[in-house]
Residue frames relative to the residue before (quaternion, step in Angstrom):
aa qw qx qy qz dx dy dz
X 1.0000 0.0000 0.0000 0.0000 0.00 0.00 0.00
X 0.3230 -0.7604 0.5281 0.1965 3.57 -0.71 1.03
X 0.4698 -0.6817 0.4942 0.2654 3.53 -1.15 0.68
X 0.4729 -0.6693 0.4952 0.2885 3.53 -1.08 0.74
X 0.4681 -0.6647 0.4876 0.3182 3.61 -1.01 0.68
X 0.1574 -0.7397 0.6509 0.0664 3.48 -1.30 0.64
X 0.0076 -0.7934 0.6058 -0.0593 3.57 -0.82 1.06
X 0.0805 -0.7584 0.6443 0.0569 3.56 -1.02 0.86
X 0.1012 -0.8166 0.5682 -0.0025 3.55 -0.71 1.18
X 0.1412 -0.7701 0.6172 0.0780 3.56 -1.19 0.58
X 0.1292 0.7648 -0.6288 0.0555 3.57 -1.11 0.67
X 0.3714 -0.6925 0.5724 0.2342 3.53 -1.19 0.68
X 0.5500 -0.5722 0.4760 0.3789 3.55 -1.22 0.39
X 0.3523 -0.7388 0.5359 0.2070 3.56 -0.86 0.93
X 0.7703 0.0066 0.0218 0.6373 3.54 1.28 -0.49
X 0.6508 -0.4774 0.3822 0.4498 3.57 -1.26 0.10
X 0.2818 -0.7547 0.5771 0.1339 3.53 -0.98 0.94
X 0.4018 -0.7153 0.5106 0.2574 3.58 -0.74 1.02
X 0.6485 -0.5272 0.3815 0.3950 3.56 -1.23 0.48
X 0.6568 0.5103 -0.3043 0.4643 3.59 1.00 -0.86
X 0.6503 0.5196 -0.3094 0.4598 3.56 0.94 -0.92
X 0.6541 0.5073 -0.2975 0.4757 3.57 1.00 -0.84
X 0.6470 0.5269 -0.3157 0.4519 3.58 0.94 -0.88
X 0.6553 0.4993 -0.2968 0.4829 3.59 0.97 -0.93
X 0.6449 0.5200 -0.3196 0.4600 3.62 0.91 -0.88
X 0.6883 0.4831 -0.2911 0.4561 3.59 0.83 -0.93
X 0.6629 0.4991 -0.3033 0.4684 3.57 0.96 -0.83
X 0.6696 0.4918 -0.2934 0.4730 3.58 0.92 -0.90
X 0.6325 0.5274 -0.3330 0.4592 3.61 0.98 -0.80
X 0.6689 0.4939 -0.3006 0.4673 3.57 0.89 -0.90
X 0.6794 0.4980 -0.3010 0.4470 3.59 0.83 -0.96
X 0.6618 0.4955 -0.3049 0.4727 3.61 0.93 -0.88
X 0.6450 0.5217 -0.3296 0.4507 3.63 0.91 -0.82
X 0.6566 0.5014 -0.3025 0.4753 3.56 0.92 -0.94
X 0.6661 0.5144 -0.3010 0.4484 3.61 0.86 -0.99
X 0.7515 0.3879 -0.2031 0.4935 3.61 1.00 -0.84
X 0.4378 -0.7159 0.4394 0.3207 3.63 1.29 0.13
X 0.3919 0.6770 -0.5041 0.3661 3.54 1.02 0.93
X 0.1665 -0.7570 0.6229 0.1061 3.54 -0.98 0.85
X 0.3421 0.7374 -0.5392 0.2201 3.56 -1.25 0.28
X 0.4029 -0.6951 0.5469 0.2354 3.48 -1.27 -0.45
X 0.1864 -0.7132 0.6593 0.1480 3.49 -1.29 0.54
X 0.1104 -0.8055 0.5817 0.0244 3.55 -0.55 1.19
X 0.1957 -0.7531 0.6204 0.0981 3.56 -0.90 1.01
X 0.1785 -0.7793 0.5954 0.0797 3.56 -0.74 1.08
X 0.1337 -0.8094 0.5717 0.0126 3.53 -0.68 1.17
X 0.1097 -0.7463 0.6441 0.1269 3.53 -1.13 0.68
X 0.7571 0.1353 -0.0992 0.6314 3.53 1.40 -0.01
X 0.8092 -0.2376 0.1850 0.5045 3.57 -1.05 -0.75
X 0.7647 0.3181 -0.1656 0.5354 3.59 1.05 -0.71
X 0.5553 -0.6056 0.4317 0.3722 3.60 -1.11 0.57
X 0.2463 -0.7720 0.5728 0.1232 3.56 -1.09 0.83
X 0.7937 0.0576 -0.0385 0.6043 3.58 1.26 -0.31
X 0.2165 -0.7667 0.5961 0.0996 3.54 -1.28 0.50
X 0.0907 -0.7440 0.6596 0.0561 3.53 -1.16 0.78
X 0.0491 -0.8021 0.5950 0.0105 3.55 -0.77 1.02
X 0.1663 -0.7639 0.6220 0.0432 3.54 -0.87 1.10
X 0.0134 -0.8082 0.5869 -0.0463 3.59 -0.63 1.15
X 0.1247 0.7594 -0.6358 0.0591 3.57 -1.08 0.75
X 0.4189 0.6828 -0.5069 0.3183 3.51 -0.90 1.00
X 0.7866 -0.2736 0.2054 0.5140 3.59 -1.18 -0.39
X 0.6453 -0.5880 0.3368 0.3527 3.58 -0.98 0.93
X 0.7097 0.4648 -0.2731 0.4536 3.58 0.71 -1.06
X 0.6527 0.5188 -0.3081 0.4581 3.55 1.01 -0.82
X 0.6440 0.5112 -0.3175 0.4724 3.58 0.98 -0.83
X 0.6405 0.5197 -0.3177 0.4677 3.58 0.99 -0.82
X 0.6440 0.5262 -0.3201 0.4537 3.58 0.94 -0.88
X 0.7037 0.4533 -0.2700 0.4759 3.59 0.86 -0.95
X 0.5959 0.5454 -0.3585 0.4679 3.57 1.11 -0.61
X 0.6549 0.4989 -0.3043 0.4792 3.61 0.96 -0.85
X 0.6511 0.5160 -0.3188 0.4563 3.61 0.93 -0.87
X 0.6396 0.5083 -0.3278 0.4745 3.61 0.96 -0.82
X 0.6931 0.5022 -0.2809 0.4342 3.59 0.84 -1.01
X 0.7313 0.4354 -0.2288 0.4726 3.57 1.15 -0.59
X 0.3711 0.7173 -0.5095 0.2969 3.60 1.18 0.26
X 0.4702 -0.7257 0.4239 0.2693 3.62 -0.71 1.02
X 0.7007 0.4583 -0.2811 0.4689 3.60 1.16 -0.42
X 0.6326 0.5193 -0.3364 0.4658 3.58 1.28 0.13
X 0.4418 -0.6293 0.5660 0.2974 3.54 -1.19 0.67
X 0.7256 -0.4126 0.2730 0.4783 3.58 -1.17 0.24
X 0.3822 -0.7343 0.5189 0.2132 3.54 -0.89 1.01
X 0.2326 -0.7509 0.6087 0.1072 3.49 -1.28 0.53
X 0.3528 -0.7170 0.5610 0.2165 3.57 -0.94 0.88
X 0.2294 -0.7920 0.5562 0.1039 3.56 -0.69 1.11
X 0.7956 0.0377 0.0249 0.6041 3.55 1.03 -0.84
X 0.0347 0.7352 -0.6769 0.0063 3.54 -1.15 0.76
X 0.1646 0.8050 -0.5401 0.1819 3.59 -0.44 1.22
X 0.2458 -0.7159 0.6273 0.1831 3.53 -1.40 0.05
X 0.0596 -0.8385 0.5410 0.0254 3.61 0.34 1.20
X 0.6477 -0.5292 0.3930 0.3821 3.55 -1.30 0.25
X 0.8092 0.0329 -0.0030 0.5866 3.59 1.07 -0.62
X 0.6298 -0.5333 0.4155 0.3825 3.53 -1.31 0.32
X 0.4024 -0.6783 0.5585 0.2572 3.53 -1.20 0.60
X 0.7640 0.3019 -0.1378 0.5534 3.58 1.05 -0.87
X 0.3780 -0.7166 0.5425 0.2220 3.57 -1.07 0.78
X 0.7913 0.0938 -0.0269 0.6036 3.61 1.17 -0.49
X 0.5825 -0.5440 0.4606 0.3907 3.55 -1.32 -0.40
X 0.0567 0.8182 -0.5697 0.0533 3.57 -0.96 0.82
X 0.2687 -0.7286 0.6080 0.1651 3.51 -1.35 0.30
X 0.0251 -0.7926 0.6092 0.0048 3.56 -0.93 0.87
X 0.2081 -0.7480 0.6146 0.1394 3.55 -1.23 0.48
X 0.0341 -0.7940 0.6064 -0.0261 3.54 -1.00 0.91
X 0.3809 -0.6716 0.5781 0.2639 3.55 -1.12 0.66
X 0.1547 0.7766 -0.5984 0.1219 3.56 -0.89 0.93
X 0.3786 -0.7000 0.5556 0.2407 3.55 -1.01 0.84
X 0.6484 -0.4941 0.3894 0.4287 3.56 -1.24 0.32
X 0.6251 0.5494 -0.3335 0.4429 3.58 1.03 -0.77
X 0.6514 0.5083 -0.3052 0.4735 3.59 0.98 -0.84
X 0.6478 0.5123 -0.3204 0.4639 3.58 0.99 -0.83
X 0.6562 0.5029 -0.3089 0.4702 3.59 0.88 -0.91
X 0.6576 0.5106 -0.3167 0.4544 3.59 0.87 -0.86
X 0.6531 0.5080 -0.3098 0.4684 3.60 0.96 -0.82
X 0.6757 0.5055 -0.2951 0.4482 3.59 0.98 -0.87
X 0.5545 0.6205 -0.3936 0.3907 3.59 1.13 -0.49
X 0.6182 0.5570 -0.3383 0.4396 3.60 1.18 -0.42
X 0.7241 0.3808 -0.2162 0.5328 3.58 1.26 -0.30
X 0.2622 -0.7758 0.5501 0.1637 3.61 -0.27 1.18
X 0.5891 -0.5689 0.4221 0.3888 3.60 -1.09 0.55
X 0.5368 -0.6120 0.4651 0.3478 3.58 -1.14 0.66
X 0.3965 -0.7086 0.5348 0.2338 3.54 -1.09 0.70
């Protein structure tokens, strides 16, 4: 039995995201993940009223994870995304798809990212 890929992506907001744009992005992300049998989480990191960074955790069939990884990377309101983790664990971490919001300062985000060297 082959293991499902797991990818964790990070991107900063390239600009302020409108409430409508964010709502559409969250709804489309959830719908696509469910349709493609991908589980995981989309975390919005806030330092104020609007998200300043995004972390997306994807796990599921290889082609589906690649598709969602590309869609995340190509969002017009995100700066270039960075892969933090690429693995093939024995089992899924998430049972379904979810969205979380966390307050985080830029300093906290930078400190957390220092634990993940850039991909070669």
